[in-house]
C-alpha positions as CSV (number, residue, x, y, z in Angstrom):
1,M,12.8,83.8,50.7
2,L,10.1,86.1,52.0
3,C,8.7,85.3,55.4
4,N,4.9,85.1,55.8
5,L,3.4,85.1,59.2
6,D,0.2,83.5,57.9
7,Q,2.2,80.3,57.6
8,D,4.9,80.6,60.3
9,Y,4.5,82.6,63.5
10,N,7.9,81.7,64.7
11,T,10.1,83.4,62.1
12,L,10.6,86.5,64.2
13,V,13.6,86.1,66.6
14,K,12.4,88.0,69.6
15,N,15.4,87.6,71.8
16,K,17.7,89.0,69.1
17,I,19.0,92.5,68.7
18,Y,18.7,93.3,65.0
19,D,21.2,95.6,63.4
20,V,18.4,97.4,61.5
21,I,14.7,97.1,61.6
22,V,12.7,98.6,58.6
23,V,9.1,99.4,59.2
24,G,7.1,99.2,56.0
25,A,7.5,96.9,53.0
26,G,6.5,99.1,50.2
27,Q,8.8,100.5,47.5
28,A,10.6,102.7,50.1
29,G,11.2,100.0,52.7
30,L,12.3,97.5,50.0
31,S,14.6,100.0,48.5
32,I,16.6,100.5,51.7
33,S,16.4,96.7,52.2
34,Y,18.0,96.2,48.8
35,F,21.0,98.2,49.6
36,L,21.3,96.8,53.1
37,S,21.2,93.3,51.6
38,K,23.9,94.1,49.1
39,S,26.1,95.2,52.0
40,K,25.1,92.0,53.9
41,I,23.7,94.1,56.8
42,D,21.6,92.0,59.2
43,H,18.1,93.5,59.1
44,I,14.4,92.7,59.0
45,V,11.5,94.5,57.1
46,L,8.1,94.6,58.9
47,D,4.7,95.3,57.3
48,Q,1.3,95.4,59.0
49,G,-0.2,93.8,56.0
50,K,1.4,92.1,53.0
51,L,4.3,93.2,51.0
52,G,3.3,96.2,48.9
53,N,0.1,96.3,51.0
54,A,-1.2,99.7,49.7
55,W,-1.0,98.6,46.1
56,L,-2.9,95.4,46.9
57,H,-5.6,96.7,49.2
58,D,-5.9,100.5,49.1
59,R,-6.7,100.9,45.4
60,W,-9.7,100.1,43.2
61,D,-9.6,97.1,40.8
62,S,-8.8,99.1,37.6
63,F,-6.3,101.4,39.2
64,C,-3.2,102.2,37.1
65,L,-0.1,104.0,38.0
66,V,-0.2,107.7,37.0
67,T,3.5,107.7,36.3
68,P,4.9,105.9,33.2
69,N,6.7,102.6,33.4
70,W,10.1,104.3,32.6
71,S,9.8,106.1,36.0
72,I,10.0,102.7,37.8
73,T,13.7,103.1,38.9
74,L,13.7,100.8,41.9
75,P,17.3,99.7,42.7
76,G,18.0,96.4,41.0
77,A,14.5,96.5,39.4
78,E,14.6,99.3,36.9
79,Y,11.9,98.9,34.3
80,N,13.4,97.4,31.1
81,G,10.2,96.1,29.4
82,N,8.9,96.9,26.0
83,E,6.3,99.5,27.1
84,P,8.3,102.3,28.9
85,D,5.6,104.9,28.1
86,A,2.7,102.7,29.2
87,F,1.1,102.7,32.7
88,M,1.2,99.6,34.9
89,L,-1.9,98.3,36.6
90,G,-1.7,98.7,40.4
91,K,-2.1,94.9,40.9
92,D,0.7,94.2,38.4
93,F,2.9,96.6,40.2
94,S,2.3,94.7,43.5
95,I,3.5,91.6,41.7
96,Y,6.5,93.5,40.3
97,L,7.4,94.5,43.9
98,E,7.1,90.9,45.1
99,K,9.3,89.5,42.3
100,W,11.9,92.2,43.1
101,A,11.9,91.5,46.8
102,T,12.3,87.8,46.1
103,S,15.2,88.5,43.8
104,F,17.4,89.7,46.7
105,N,15.7,87.6,49.4
106,A,14.3,90.6,51.2
107,P,13.8,89.6,54.9
108,V,10.1,90.6,55.0
109,E,7.8,89.7,57.9
110,E,4.2,90.3,56.9
111,H,1.3,91.0,59.3
112,V,3.5,92.6,62.0
113,R,2.0,95.8,63.2
114,V,4.3,98.1,65.1
115,D,2.3,100.0,67.8
116,Q,5.1,101.9,69.5
117,I,8.8,102.6,69.2
118,T,10.8,103.7,72.2
119,K,14.6,104.1,72.8
120,E,16.2,102.3,75.7
121,G,19.9,103.1,76.0
122,K,21.4,102.9,72.5
123,N,18.8,100.5,71.1
124,F,15.2,100.8,69.9
125,L,12.4,98.8,71.4
126,L,9.4,98.0,69.1
127,E,6.1,97.0,70.6
128,T,4.3,94.9,68.0
129,N,1.3,92.6,67.7
130,Q,3.8,89.7,67.7
131,G,5.7,90.8,70.8
132,K,8.7,93.0,71.4
133,L,11.5,93.4,69.0
134,E,14.8,95.2,69.5
135,G,17.1,96.9,67.0
136,K,20.2,99.0,67.0
137,Q,18.8,101.2,64.2
138,V,15.3,101.7,62.7
139,V,14.1,103.0,59.4
140,I,10.5,104.2,59.2
141,A,9.2,103.6,55.7
142,T,5.4,103.9,56.3
143,A,5.0,106.8,53.9
144,T,3.0,110.0,54.5
145,Y,-0.4,108.8,53.4
146,Q,-1.4,106.3,56.1
147,R,-5.1,106.5,57.0
148,P,-8.0,107.8,55.0
149,R,-9.2,111.2,56.1
150,I,-13.0,111.6,56.6
151,P,-13.7,115.3,57.3
152,E,-15.9,116.0,60.2
153,E,-18.4,118.0,58.1
154,I,-19.4,114.8,56.2
155,K,-19.9,112.5,59.1
156,G,-23.5,113.4,59.8
157,L,-24.9,111.2,57.1
158,S,-28.1,109.2,57.6
159,Q,-27.4,105.6,58.4
160,H,-29.1,104.3,55.3
161,I,-26.5,106.1,53.1
162,S,-23.2,104.2,52.7
163,L,-20.1,106.3,53.4
164,L,-16.7,104.8,52.4
165,P,-13.2,106.2,51.8
166,A,-11.8,106.0,48.3
167,S,-9.3,103.4,49.6
168,D,-12.2,101.0,50.3
169,Y,-13.7,101.4,46.8
170,R,-13.1,98.5,44.4
171,N,-15.6,98.7,41.5
172,P,-19.1,99.9,40.7
173,S,-20.8,96.6,41.4
174,M,-19.8,96.7,45.1
175,L,-22.0,99.7,45.8
176,P,-25.7,99.8,46.6
177,S,-27.9,100.7,43.7
178,G,-28.6,104.4,43.0
179,A,-26.6,107.5,42.4
180,V,-23.2,108.3,44.0
181,L,-21.7,111.4,45.5
182,V,-17.9,111.5,45.2
183,I,-16.2,114.1,47.4
184,G,-12.8,115.3,46.2
185,S,-11.5,116.1,42.7
186,G,-7.9,114.9,43.1
187,Q,-6.5,112.0,41.1
188,S,-8.6,109.3,43.0
189,G,-11.9,111.3,43.1
190,C,-11.9,112.1,39.4
191,Q,-10.9,108.6,38.3
192,I,-13.5,106.9,40.5
193,A,-16.2,109.4,39.4
194,E,-15.3,108.7,35.7
195,E,-15.5,104.9,36.2
196,L,-18.8,105.1,38.0
197,N,-20.3,107.4,35.3
198,K,-19.2,105.0,32.6
199,S,-20.8,102.2,34.4
200,G,-24.2,103.9,34.1
201,R,-24.4,105.5,37.6
202,Q,-25.5,109.1,38.1
203,V,-22.6,110.8,39.7
204,Y,-22.2,114.0,41.6
205,L,-18.6,115.2,42.1
206,S,-17.8,117.8,44.8
207,I,-14.7,119.6,43.5
208,G,-11.9,121.6,45.1
209,K,-9.0,123.5,43.8
210,S,-6.9,120.5,42.7
211,G,-4.8,121.2,39.7
212,R,-5.1,119.6,36.2
213,L,-2.1,118.4,34.3
214,P,-2.1,117.6,30.6
215,R,-1.2,113.9,30.1
216,T,1.0,114.9,27.2
217,Y,2.1,118.3,25.9
218,R,4.2,119.2,23.0
219,G,5.1,115.6,22.3
220,A,6.0,114.4,25.8
221,D,4.3,113.1,28.9
222,C,3.9,115.7,31.7
223,I,6.0,113.5,34.1
224,K,8.9,113.6,31.5
225,W,8.6,117.4,31.4
226,Q,8.6,117.6,35.2
227,K,11.8,115.5,35.2
228,D,13.5,117.5,32.5
229,M,12.6,120.8,34.1
230,G,13.9,119.8,37.5
231,L,10.4,120.1,39.1
232,L,10.8,116.6,40.7
233,D,14.1,117.7,42.2
234,R,12.7,120.7,44.0
235,T,13.4,120.8,47.8
236,P,11.1,121.7,50.6
237,D,12.7,125.0,51.1
238,M,11.6,126.0,47.7
239,L,7.9,125.9,48.6
240,D,6.0,129.0,49.6
241,N,5.1,127.4,52.9
242,P,5.6,124.0,54.6
243,A,1.9,123.1,54.4
244,M,2.3,122.7,50.6
245,R,4.1,119.5,51.2
246,F,0.7,117.9,51.8
247,R,-1.2,119.4,48.9
248,G,-3.0,116.8,46.8
249,D,-1.6,115.8,43.5
250,P,-3.2,117.3,40.3
251,H,-5.7,115.0,38.6
252,L,-4.3,112.8,36.0
253,S,-4.9,109.2,34.8
254,G,-2.8,106.3,33.6
255,A,-5.9,104.2,32.6
256,N,-6.4,103.1,29.0
257,G,-2.9,104.2,28.0
258,G,-3.0,107.4,30.0
259,R,-5.0,110.6,29.4
260,T,-5.8,114.0,30.7
261,L,-8.6,114.2,33.3
262,S,-10.7,117.3,32.7
263,L,-13.5,118.4,35.0
264,H,-15.1,120.1,32.0
265,Q,-15.1,116.8,30.1
266,L,-16.5,115.0,33.1
267,S,-19.3,117.5,33.1
268,K,-20.0,117.0,29.4
269,D,-20.1,113.3,30.0
270,G,-22.9,113.7,32.5
271,I,-21.2,114.1,35.8
272,T,-22.8,116.9,37.9
273,L,-20.1,119.1,39.3
274,I,-20.8,120.8,42.7
275,G,-18.8,122.9,45.1
276,R,-17.2,122.0,48.3
277,I,-19.4,120.5,51.1
278,S,-19.9,122.7,54.1
279,S,-22.0,120.3,56.0
280,I,-24.2,117.2,55.8
281,E,-27.1,116.7,58.2
282,K,-28.7,113.3,57.7
283,N,-29.7,113.5,54.0
284,I,-29.2,117.2,53.3
285,V,-25.9,118.3,51.8
286,S,-25.1,122.0,52.0
287,L,-22.6,123.3,49.4
288,C,-20.2,126.2,49.1
289,D,-20.7,128.6,46.2
290,D,-17.2,127.9,44.9
291,C,-17.6,125.5,42.0
292,E,-16.8,128.1,39.3
293,S,-13.8,129.4,41.2
294,S,-12.4,125.9,41.7
295,L,-12.8,125.3,38.0
296,K,-10.9,128.5,37.2
297,A,-8.1,127.4,39.7
298,T,-7.8,124.0,37.9
299,D,-7.6,125.6,34.5
300,E,-5.0,128.1,35.7
301,Y,-2.9,125.3,37.0
302,A,-2.9,123.6,33.6
303,H,-2.2,126.9,31.9
304,Q,0.8,127.7,34.1
305,F,2.3,124.2,33.6
306,R,2.0,124.6,29.8
307,L,3.6,128.0,30.1
308,L,6.5,126.5,32.0
309,V,7.1,123.9,29.3
310,D,6.9,126.6,26.6
311,Q,9.5,128.7,28.4
312,Y,11.7,125.7,29.0
313,I,11.6,124.8,25.3
314,A,12.4,128.3,24.3
315,K,15.3,128.7,26.8
316,T,17.0,125.4,25.9
317,N,16.3,125.5,22.2
318,K,14.8,122.1,22.5
319,L,13.1,120.7,19.4
320,A,9.5,120.0,20.3
321,P,6.3,120.0,18.2
322,Q,3.6,122.6,18.7
323,P,0.7,121.4,20.9
324,T,-2.0,119.4,19.2
325,Q,-5.7,119.6,19.8
326,I,-5.7,116.4,21.7
327,E,-3.0,117.7,24.1
328,L,-5.1,120.8,24.8
329,I,-8.1,118.6,25.7
330,G,-9.8,119.9,28.9
331,E,-9.5,123.5,28.1
332,P,-12.9,125.2,28.7
333,T,-15.1,126.9,26.2
334,T,-17.6,129.6,27.0
335,E,-20.4,127.0,26.7
336,D,-18.6,124.8,29.3
337,I,-18.5,127.7,31.8
338,E,-22.1,128.6,31.3
339,A,-23.2,125.0,31.7
340,I,-22.0,124.8,35.3
341,Q,-24.9,125.0,37.7
342,N,-24.8,126.9,41.0
343,I,-26.1,124.3,43.4
344,T,-26.2,125.2,47.0
345,E,-28.0,122.2,48.5
346,I,-28.7,118.6,47.6
347,D,-31.3,116.2,49.2
348,L,-29.6,112.9,48.9
349,D,-32.9,111.0,49.1
350,T,-34.5,113.1,46.4
351,K,-31.5,112.5,44.1
352,N,-31.5,108.8,45.0
353,I,-27.9,109.0,46.2
354,R,-27.2,105.9,48.2
355,T,-23.4,106.1,48.4
356,V,-20.9,108.8,49.4
357,I,-17.3,108.2,48.5
358,A,-14.8,110.3,50.3
359,A,-11.7,110.9,48.2
360,T,-10.5,113.5,50.7
361,G,-7.0,112.4,51.2
362,F,-5.1,110.8,54.1
363,N,-3.9,111.6,57.6
364,Y,-0.6,110.6,59.0
365,D,0.4,109.9,62.5
366,F,4.0,109.6,63.7
367,S,3.3,110.0,67.4
368,W,3.9,106.3,68.0
369,I,7.6,106.9,67.3
370,K,8.3,108.3,70.7
371,P,12.0,109.4,70.1
372,A,11.2,111.2,66.9
373,T,11.3,115.0,66.7
374,L,8.1,116.3,64.9
375,D,7.5,119.7,63.4
376,D,4.4,121.9,63.9
377,F,2.5,119.7,61.4
378,G,3.4,116.5,63.3
379,Y,5.8,115.6,60.5
380,P,9.2,114.0,61.2
381,V,12.1,116.5,61.2
382,T,15.0,115.0,59.2
383,K,18.0,116.0,57.2
384,K,17.7,113.9,54.0
385,G,16.0,111.2,56.0
386,V,18.4,111.2,58.9
387,S,16.7,112.3,62.1
388,D,18.4,114.0,65.1
389,V,18.0,110.8,67.0
390,P,21.1,108.5,66.4
391,G,20.0,105.4,64.6
392,L,16.5,106.7,63.5
393,Y,15.8,107.3,59.8
394,F,12.9,107.9,57.5
395,M,12.2,106.8,53.9
396,G,9.4,107.5,51.4
397,L,8.0,110.6,53.0
398,N,6.4,113.2,50.7
399,W,8.9,116.0,50.1
400,M,11.3,114.4,52.6
401,V,14.4,115.4,50.5
402,K,12.9,116.4,47.2
403,R,9.5,116.5,45.5
404,K,10.1,112.9,44.2
405,S,10.9,111.4,47.6
406,G,7.4,110.2,48.1
407,I,6.9,108.6,44.7
408,I,8.3,105.5,43.0
409,F,10.7,107.6,40.9
410,G,12.5,109.0,43.9
411,V,13.0,106.3,46.5
412,A,16.1,104.7,45.0
413,E,18.0,108.0,45.2
414,D,17.1,108.5,48.9
415,A,17.8,104.9,49.8
416,N,21.2,105.0,48.0
417,Y,22.1,108.1,50.2
418,L,20.8,106.6,53.5
419,A,22.2,103.0,53.2
420,P,25.9,103.9,53.5
421,I,25.1,106.1,56.6
422,I,23.3,103.2,58.2
423,S,26.0,100.8,57.4
424,G,28.7,103.2,58.7
425,N,26.9,103.5,62.0
426,I,26.7,99.8,62.4
427,E,30.4,99.5,62.0
428,K,30.9,102.1,64.8
429,T,28.8,100.1,67.3
């Protein structure tokens, strides 16, 4: 039975030394808990909010997973429904997580915020809002994307204009009347801009060089192609540089059965595309002259992906249909390119823009884990999730072991690797 501190503040045993403490009750933390439970390892799973907190509270109401249901490969909860190629609503996935956790009696403690972790002797001491906890081993499963990032250059807004991160957006009706400026053209920014536009709002979308993926190409979903081609199994050493671990995902949507998100189509639908924001002073937004170059980068990303698929099909002699017109949606025409305006400045008041939504990604902070070794990016140094500090492990980090480590599809594999190591270390103590 899951513990809930809203009802019982005495469920934590504070004078006990736990064999394992897991910090984070999302898919990564629950995956390691599943294997620990199967091995009858005494442990506890802490979350600063509720189980699956990010899926419950950090997504908009209509949010859908961008990966198909078949990619839900959680240990003991592999998807076996009738719609493997559909895309689950975020709120339904949070229910899915809760049912899964209940099925193996995951020892989850909700609303326990861990403020600091230190190591005293062989054990770890956790300072929490519910007091001190002690464990022989600790698994950090708080993910890479922890806090919304609000760039300094957009913090100079006038007070009468509402600024909120994408994680605080729920639906169009929650916003003040008037037009909306969405900053960021990754998955969240494009989907929110599209929803606002369909609701009748005038929308301005500040775009960057996020890639575009075709939802389907030559008869298969783009995630299926990535899986088959081994792209999800790429390791960090295969990247051109370590900073690419934190690059935003290409825009894509699972809404309404899943579809390609195209900046060109968003423009045709009435959304005004603008370049990156260089500064905001009260109600004046200054823009970079890079809208056209960003569009070209997005188009090139899609082109290179399709080329990879074509080459893979040719190399493996795989039977696959030729691309259809629907699968090529989003490709620009000459008219599309010519329709893009070169806007260098916007007066928010003149355009009646009353809301700015920052879909500008997230920051992470692991400084509260005092024993952890961090790299030049402030990112934990691990070998397949095992740190150089005995008893300290990580789960669910982006590019931790492979490209898929930070997504639903990859956590089971990483947890299955880590759990025996954790169990073995308990037996040695």
